[in-house]
C-alpha positions in Angstrom: -0.4 -30.9 -35.2 1.2 -31.6 -31.7 -0.7 -30.1 -28.8 1.1 -27.2 -27.2 2.2 -27.9 -23.6 1.1 -25.6 -20.8 4.0 -23.7 -19.0 4.9 -25.3 -15.7 3.5 -22.3 -13.8 0.1 -22.8 -15.5 0.0 -26.5 -14.7 0.9 -25.7 -11.1 -1.9 -23.2 -10.8 -4.3 -25.6 -12.3 -3.8 -27.8 -9.2 -4.5 -24.8 -7.0 -7.7 -24.1 -8.9 -8.7 -27.8 -8.6 -8.2 -27.5 -4.8 -10.4 -24.3 -4.8 -13.2 -26.1 -6.7 -13.0 -29.1 -4.4 -13.0 -27.2 -1.1 -14.9 -23.9 -1.8 -18.0 -22.8 -3.6 -17.2 -19.1 -3.3 -18.0 -17.1 -6.4 -15.0 -15.3 -8.0 -12.5 -17.3 -6.1 -11.0 -18.8 -9.3 -10.6 -15.3 -10.7 -9.1 -14.2 -7.4 -6.4 -16.9 -7.5 -5.5 -16.4 -11.2 -5.1 -12.7 -10.7 -3.3 -13.2 -7.4 -0.4 -15.1 -9.0 -0.5 -13.6 -12.5 2.6 -11.4 -12.0 4.6 -13.8 -9.8 7.7 -15.4 -11.4 7.4 -19.0 -12.3 10.2 -20.1 -10.0 8.4 -18.5 -7.0 5.2 -20.2 -7.8 6.9 -23.6 -8.3 8.7 -23.2 -5.0 5.4 -23.5 -3.1 3.2 -26.6 -2.9 -0.2 -26.2 -4.5 -1.8 -26.7 -1.0 0.2 -23.8 0.4 -0.6 -21.6 -2.6 -4.2 -22.3 -2.2 -4.0 -21.9 1.6 -2.4 -18.5 1.2 -5.0 -17.3 -1.3 -7.9 -18.6 0.8 -6.5 -17.0 3.9 -6.3 -13.6 2.2 -9.7 -14.0 0.5 -11.4 -14.7 3.8 -9.5 -11.8 5.5 -10.6 -9.3 2.9 -14.2 -10.5 2.7 -15.3 -7.5 4.7 -13.7 -4.0 4.5 -15.1 -0.5 4.6 -13.9 2.2 2.2 -10.9 4.0 3.7 -10.0 1.1 6.0 -6.6 -0.6 6.0 -7.1 -4.2 6.9 -3.7 -5.6 8.0 -2.5 -8.6 9.9 0.9 -10.2 10.6 1.0 -13.9 11.5 2.7 -17.3 11.2 0.5 -19.8 9.5 -0.1 -23.0 11.5 -0.6 -26.1 9.3 -3.1 -27.6 11.8 -5.1 -24.5 12.4 -4.8 -22.8 9.0 -4.3 -25.7 6.7 -1.1 -24.4 5.1 2.5 -23.6 6.0 5.3 -21.2 5.2 8.9 -20.9 6.5 8.2 -17.1 6.6 6.0 -14.7 8.6 3.1 -13.5 6.5 1.8 -10.0 6.1 -1.7 -9.6 4.6 -3.1 -6.2 3.6 -6.3 -5.0 1.9 -6.4 -1.3 1.0 -7.9 1.2 -1.3 -5.6 1.3 -4.3 -3.2 4.2 -3.8 0.3 5.3 -4.8 3.3 4.5 -2.5 1.8 1.4 -0.9 4.6 -1.0 -1.9 7.4 1.5 -1.6 6.2 2.6 1.9 5.8 -1.0 3.1 9.2 -2.0 1.7 10.9 1.0 3.4 9.2 0.3 6.7 10.3 -3.3 6.7 13.9 -2.3 5.7 14.0 0.3 8.5 13.0 -2.5 11.0 15.6 -4.9 9.6 13.0 -7.3 8.3 13.9 -9.0 5.0 11.4 -9.6 2.3 11.3 -13.0 0.5 8.2 -12.6 -1.7 5.7 -9.8 -2.5 2.3 -10.6 -4.1 0.4 -7.5 -5.0 -2.7 -8.0 -7.2 -5.1 -5.1 -7.9 -8.8 -6.0 -8.0 -12.0 -4.3 -9.0 -14.6 -5.0 -6.3 -18.2 -4.3 -5.3 -19.1 -4.3 -1.7 -22.4 -3.7 0.2 -22.8 -0.8 2.6 -21.4 -2.9 5.4 -18.3 -3.7 3.4 -19.1 -7.3 2.6 -17.6 -8.4 -0.7 -20.2 -9.0 -3.4 -18.2 -9.3 -6.6 -14.6 -9.2 -7.5 -12.8 -9.2 -10.9 -9.3 -8.4 -12.2 -7.6 -5.1 -12.1 -9.1 -3.6 -15.3 -11.2 -0.6 -14.3 -14.9 -1.0 -14.7 -17.8 1.4 -14.0 -19.3 1.0 -10.6 -16.4 -1.0 -9.1 -13.7 0.2 -6.7 -10.0 -0.5 -7.1 -8.4 -2.3 -4.2 -4.9 -3.3 -3.4 -4.4 -6.8 -1.9 -0.8 -7.3 -0.6 0.7 -10.6 0.6 4.3 -10.3 1.8 6.5 -13.1 3.1 9.2 -11.9 5.4 11.9 -13.2 7.7 10.3 -15.5 10.3 9.3 -13.4 13.4 8.9 -15.2 16.7 6.7 -14.2 19.6 3.3 -12.5 19.7 4.8 -9.2 20.9 7.1 -9.0 17.9 4.2 -9.6 15.5 2.1 -7.0 17.2 4.9 -4.4 17.0 5.5 -5.1 13.3 1.8 -4.8 12.6 1.6 -1.5 14.5 4.6 -0.1 12.5 3.0 -1.0 9.2 -0.4 0.4 10.3 1.3 3.7 11.1 3.0 3.7 7.7 -0.3 3.1 6.0 -1.9 6.0 7.9 0.9 8.3 6.6 0.3 7.1 3.0 -3.4 7.8 3.4 -2.8 11.3 4.8 -0.3 12.1 2.1 -2.6 11.0 -0.7 -5.7 12.7 0.9 -3.9 16.0 1.2 -2.0 15.8 -2.1 -4.0 18.5 -3.9 -4.2 20.7 -0.8 -0.4 20.6 -0.6 0.0 21.5 -4.3 -2.5 24.4 -3.8 -0.4 25.6 -0.9 2.7 25.7 -3.1 0.8 27.7 -5.7 -0.2 30.2 -2.9 3.4 30.6 -1.8 4.5 31.1 -5.4 2.0 33.9 -5.8 3.1 35.6 -2.6 6.9 35.6 -3.0 6.9 38.8 -5.1 5.9 40.7 -1.9 9.3 40.1 -0.5 11.3 41.7 -3.3 12.0 44.8 -1.3 13.4 42.7 1.5 15.3 39.9 -0.4 16.0 41.5 -3.7 15.0 40.5 -7.2 17.7 37.9 -7.8 16.9 35.9 -4.7 13.1 36.1 -5.2 13.4 35.1 -8.8 15.7 32.1 -8.0 13.4 31.0 -5.2 10.3 31.3 -7.5 12.0 29.2 -10.2 12.8 26.5 -7.7 9.3 26.4 -6.3 7.9 26.3 -9.9 10.2 23.4 -10.6 9.0 21.5 -7.5 5.4 22.0 -8.6 6.1 20.7 -12.1 6.0 17.0 -10.9 9.6 17.0 -9.8 8.8 16.5 -6.1 6.5 14.2 -4.0 4.9 16.1 -1.2 4.5 14.1 2.0 3.8 16.9 4.4 3.5 20.7 4.6 3.4 22.9 7.7 3.5 26.6 8.2 5.7 28.5 10.7 5.8 32.1 11.7 8.9 34.0 12.7 8.6 35.3 16.2 10.9 36.7 18.9 11.4 35.1 22.3 13.9 36.5 24.9 15.5 38.6 22.2 16.0 35.7 19.8 14.3 34.8 16.6 12.3 31.5 16.8 10.0 29.6 14.4 6.6 28.7 15.8 4.2 26.3 14.2 1.0 27.9 12.9 -1.9 25.9 14.5 -3.9 23.7 12.2 -1.6 24.4 9.2 -0.2 20.9 8.9 -1.1 18.7 5.8 -0.1 15.2 4.9 2.1 13.4 7.4 2.5 16.8 9.2 -1.2 17.2 9.7 
């Protein structure tokens, strides 16, 4: 029976694994590489030399070797063949995060807003074990396992950015976006609880607004709470009067999510 040939992508990654075994004795690095490129299209893998695929993986591996829970590790750089041992025609963004919703969408929207084009996104999810100082002890694929934490590792290749100041500004913008994501996710339940509170209070305004308007508003709020809306931020205002005119004033310490 003729032997089945490996797909070109697998054969290409075999060369990457061979480089890893030759140059590094790090435990779990082979697992890291295979999961890293598992969901990348064959043509995107074949478009890179094995040395550059290995260099990108090793760079990210070393960058994420230490991270505390709740920390967003992020850097933007142009790999230097002499210094880093690999090359790319694009600027590289590396991130390591707690696995959360909205990470890819938020990153994509931030780059789009800045006019920076994306050429490749690599986004594996790993289950990891770290010591109290954040040092990586063990890493496996994305299948959830007891005692391990889910982490998002993101490698993005974007339009080449020149100059240290440009790279710093891009990194700062992405860090700000990641803080917004973390605030949104952290306050998600509190924002839903606030919606429930408001829904329970609207009946008190029937004498002012009338039954029809209150009922319509209540139905709309119920619809929002039935997973038809993603809450990014909530803030309370109070109606006040200044110089004979109605104004809205922020209620101190009422902000949640990105409005915190």
